[in-house]
ZAMARGU-4260 file (C-alpha; in steps of 0.2 Angstrom, whole numbers, plus 5000, padded with zeros to 4 digits):
<rodrens>
0) 4734/5305/5133 | 4731/5321/5128 | 4714/5328/5124 | 4720/5336/5109 | 4720/5325/5094
5) 4734/5325/5082 | 4723/5321/5067 | 4713/5335/5059 | 4695/5335/5063 | 4685/5329/5049
10) 4672/5341/5042 | 4655/5336/5037 | 4648/5337/5020 | 4639/5353/5022 | 4653/5362/5030
15) 4664/5357/5015 | 4651/5363/5003 | 4649/5379/5013 | 4668/5382/5012 | 4668/5379/4994
20) 4654/5391/4991 | 4663/5404/5002 | 4679/5401/4992 | 4670/5403/4975 | 4660/5418/4981
25) 4676/5427/4987 | 4684/5422/4970 | 4669/5428/4960 | 4668/5444/4970 | 4686/5448/4967
30) 4685/5443/4948 | 4669/5453/4946 | 4678/5468/4954 | 4692/5466/4942 | 4681/5463/4927
35) 4671/5479/4932 | 4686/5489/4934 | 4693/5483/4917 | 4676/5486/4909 | 4676/5504/4916
40) 4693/5507/4909 | 4689/5500/4893 | 4673/5510/4892 | 4683/5526/4895 | 4695/5521/4882
45) 4681/5518/4869 | 4673/5534/4874 | 4689/5544/4871 | 4691/5535/4854 | 4673/5538/4849
50) 4674/5556/4854 | 4691/5558/4844 | 4683/5549/4829 | 4667/5560/4831 | 4678/5576/4831
55) 4688/5570/4816 | 4673/5564/4807 | 4664/5581/4811 | 4680/5590/4805 | 4681/5580/4789
60) 4662/5583/4786 | 4664/5601/4789 | 4679/5602/4778 | 4670/5592/4764 | 4655/5603/4766
65) 4665/5619/4765 | 4674/5613/4750 | 4658/5608/4742 | 4650/5625/4746 | 4666/5634/4739
70) 4665/5623/4723 | 4647/5627/4720 | 4649/5646/4724 | 4664/5646/4712 | 4654/5637/4699
75) 4639/5649/4702 | 4650/5664/4701 | 4658/5658/4684 | 4641/5655/4677 | 4635/5672/4682
80) 4651/5680/4675 | 4648/5670/4659 | 4630/5676/4658 | 4635/5694/4662 | 4648/5694/4648
85) 4636/5686/4636 | 4622/5699/4640 | 4635/5713/4638 | 4641/5707/4621 | 4623/5705/4615
90) 4618/5722/4622 | 4634/5730/4614 | 4629/5721/4597 | 4611/5727/4598 | 4617/5745/4602
95) 4628/5745/4587 | 4614/5739/4576 | 4602/5752/4583 | 4615/5766/4581 | 4619/5760/4563
100) 4600/5759/4559 | 4597/5777/4567 | 4612/5784/4556 | 4605/5776/4540 | 4587/5783/4544
105) 4595/5800/4548 | 4604/5800/4531 | 4588/5794/4522 | 4578/5808/4531 | 4591/5821/4527
110) 4591/5815/4509 | 4572/5816/4508 | 4572/5833/4516 | 4585/5839/4504 | 4574/5832/4489
115) 4558/5840/4496 | 4568/5856/4498 | 4575/5855/4480 | 4558/5851/4473 | 4550/5865/4483
120) 4563/5877/4477 | 4561/5871/4459 | 4542/5873/4460 | 4544/5890/4468 | 4555/5896/4454
125) 4543/5889/4441 | 4528/5898/4450 | 4538/5914/4452 | 4543/5914/4434 | 4525/5910/4429
130) 4519/5924/4440 | 4532/5936/4433 | 4526/5932/4416 | 4508/5934/4421 | 4512/5950/4430
135) 4521/5956/4415 | 4507/5951/4403 | 4494/5959/4415 | 4504/5975/4416 | 4506/5975/4397
140) 4487/5972/4396 | 4483/5985/4409 | 4495/5997/4401 | 4487/5995/4384 | 4469/5996/4391
145) 4475/6011/4401 | 4482/6019/4386 | 4466/6015/4376 | 4456/6023/4390 | 4467/6038/4391
150) 4466/6040/4372 | 4447/6038/4373 | 4446/6051/4387 | 4457/6063/4378 | 4447/6061/4362
155) 4431/6064/4372 | 4438/6078/4381 | 4444/6086/4365 | 4427/6083/4357 | 4418/6090/4372
160) 4428/6106/4370
</rodrens>
């Protein structure tokens, strides 16, 4: 007989548990490594997508902000142009009114000056005519008195001779 047995050796309970645990451990390690690698790949994919989405979102936000700013700037410029046009129109209207008023006042002042001048000329003519009349009367009176005095002096001179 041979020493070698043809039947497999029977293993004890603990050895079987140990082998099962080793088998499970190795399978778990392999599975854990596979899961970790898959998770790392998935994480990188997600990071790329998030980065792309962030960039796209940021671009959209910047574009929207630019559009909003442009719109507001355009609205503000339009309001300013409208206000400037309104102010210019009002200023032009006021200038026209002031010019018309000044022209009217100038015409009135010229008319009043002409009236005063005419009145002064009329009064001057009246005073001049009155003065001429008075001068003539005084000259006449003076001539008469002078003639009387001369006559009296002649009479006295003749009588004194």
